[in-house]
N, C-alpha and C positions, 0 to 999 in steps of 0.2 A: 599301492599297486600290489597285487597278489600274482604270484607266478605259479602256474600249474603245468600239466603235461597233456599230451595227446597220446592215447594208447596205440598199441600196435595195429589195431583194427579201426583207428580213426575216432575212438570214443573220446569225448571231452570229459575231463574229470574236474567238476567244480568243488572247490574246497567248501567245507561245511559252513563256514561263516558266510561265504557268498550265497549258498542255498538258504540259509536262514534269512538274510536280508531280503531275498527275493521272495520268501515264503514258499519255496519249493519243497514238496513233499514226495516220497517215492511214488511212482506211477502217475504223477502228474504230467499233463501235456504242456508243452512249451512251443513257442513260435520262435523260429530263428530268422533274423533279418541281417543282410549285409547292407550296410550304408557307408559310403565313402571309405571302404576297406576295413571297416569295423564290424564285429559280429555282435549283434544285439540279441539278448534272450529275454523273452517276457512270458511270464506264466499265463496260461489260458485259463480264465475263471470257470468255475463250474456253474451249471444253470442255477444252483442254490444261491451261489454268491452274486450272480447277476440279478436275481429276483430280490435279494436283500438291499440293493442299491435304490436310493429314492428314484421314483418315477418322474420323468419330466413333467412339467406343467403343461396342461393343454388349455388353450383359449382360442377363441374364435378370431377371425382377422379383424372384425369390428372391435373386439375387446383390445386387441393389439394396438390397433390405430388410436383408440381412446386412451390407453396407457401411455403411448408415446406423447399425446397431446398434453396430458397431465404432467408429464416429466418435463416437457418443454416450458410449460407454464411455471412450474416451480423452479426451473433453472434460471428463468428470466427475472424472478423476484429476489 
C-alpha cells in the first residue's frame, strides 16, 4: 500500500513508482472511474498504441458456424 496526499486545490499526487507501473507520462490523458467507493485510474492509449494492437479476426457467419462444427467434432473424439 502506498500513501500519498491530495493538494490544497484537490490535485492528486501519484508517486513515481505508481506512475511508472501504469506507464503514465507527462501530459498523458487518464480516465477516472469510481467503483464501489474506490478510485480507478486508467491511461487512455494514443491512436498509435491502438493501431499497434493486433486487429481482430474477421470471418463470415458461415465460416463461424463451420468452425464451431469442426470444434464440436474434435471435442467428441
